[in-house]
C-alpha positions, 0 to 999 in steps of 0.5 A: 452285288447288284451294282457293278461299281460296288462289286468292283470296289469290293473286289478291288479291296479283296484283291488288295 
């Protein structure tokens, strides 16, 4: 994604 915050949030959900 463009925004690091959104990317990190998405990765966190996927990693969960």
